[in-house]
C-alpha positions as CSV (number, residue, x, y, z in Angstrom):
1,V,23.8,-126.6,-162.3
2,A,24.9,-123.8,-160.4
3,D,26.6,-126.6,-157.8
4,A,28.6,-127.7,-160.7
5,L,29.5,-124.6,-162.0
6,A,30.7,-123.4,-158.5
7,N,32.8,-126.6,-157.7
8,V,34.8,-125.8,-160.9
9,G,35.4,-122.0,-160.1
10,L,32.3,-120.5,-161.7
11,D,30.3,-118.7,-159.2
12,V,26.9,-118.2,-160.5
13,A,26.0,-114.1,-160.2
14,D,22.0,-114.5,-160.3
15,T,19.9,-117.0,-161.2
16,W,15.9,-117.2,-162.0
17,T,13.7,-120.3,-162.3
18,C,9.9,-120.5,-163.5
19,D,7.7,-123.1,-164.0
20,A,4.3,-122.7,-165.8
21,D,1.6,-124.7,-167.9
22,T,0.5,-124.3,-171.8
23,R,-3.2,-123.8,-171.6
24,G,-3.3,-126.3,-168.6
25,L,-2.0,-128.9,-171.1
26,H,1.8,-129.1,-170.5
27,C,4.6,-128.0,-168.2
28,I,7.1,-126.2,-168.8
29,L,10.4,-125.4,-166.8
30,N,12.4,-121.9,-167.6
31,A,15.8,-121.5,-165.9
32,S,18.1,-118.4,-166.6
33,L,21.9,-118.3,-164.9
34,E,24.3,-115.4,-165.1
35,L,28.0,-115.6,-165.1
36,T,29.7,-112.1,-165.0
37,P,33.5,-111.2,-165.2
38,E,33.3,-109.8,-161.9
39,E,31.4,-112.1,-159.3
40,S,32.3,-115.7,-161.7
41,G,35.7,-115.1,-163.1
42,I,34.9,-116.1,-166.8
43,A,37.2,-114.5,-169.1
44,P,36.2,-110.4,-169.4
45,N,37.8,-110.3,-172.8
46,L,35.5,-113.3,-174.2
47,W,32.5,-112.0,-172.0
48,P,32.8,-108.3,-171.1
49,A,29.2,-108.3,-170.7
50,G,28.5,-111.5,-168.5
51,L,27.3,-114.7,-170.2
52,L,23.7,-115.6,-169.5
53,L,22.8,-119.5,-169.6
54,L,18.9,-120.2,-170.5
55,W,17.5,-123.4,-170.2
56,E,14.2,-124.9,-171.4
57,W,12.1,-127.6,-170.6
58,H,8.9,-128.3,-172.5
59,P,7.7,-131.9,-173.0
60,G,4.9,-131.8,-175.0
61,R,3.3,-130.3,-178.4
62,E,1.1,-127.8,-179.0
63,D,-0.9,-127.5,-182.3
64,G,1.3,-126.2,-185.0
65,E,4.4,-126.4,-182.6
66,A,7.2,-128.9,-183.1
67,D,8.0,-131.5,-180.4
68,R,10.2,-130.2,-177.7
69,G,12.3,-131.6,-175.3
70,P,15.2,-129.6,-172.8
71,V,17.4,-127.0,-174.7
72,W,20.2,-124.8,-173.7
73,L,20.7,-121.3,-175.0
74,W,23.6,-119.0,-174.6
75,A,24.0,-115.2,-174.8
């Protein structure tokens, strides 16, 4: 995803990824990409503090929780 953003002129300022499991039952992959006006060239009037893209992938279901798949969030 960072490469795709860079190809359209949005350089990612910072990234973070993590893989884990839930009680040994299901694999989880989390990632975040940070875009800033200074480093990424995003509009400072729209996102003066930057834009954080969060991604979570969780294939399974824990007791009492809904099924999940890939999810994108932004802040």
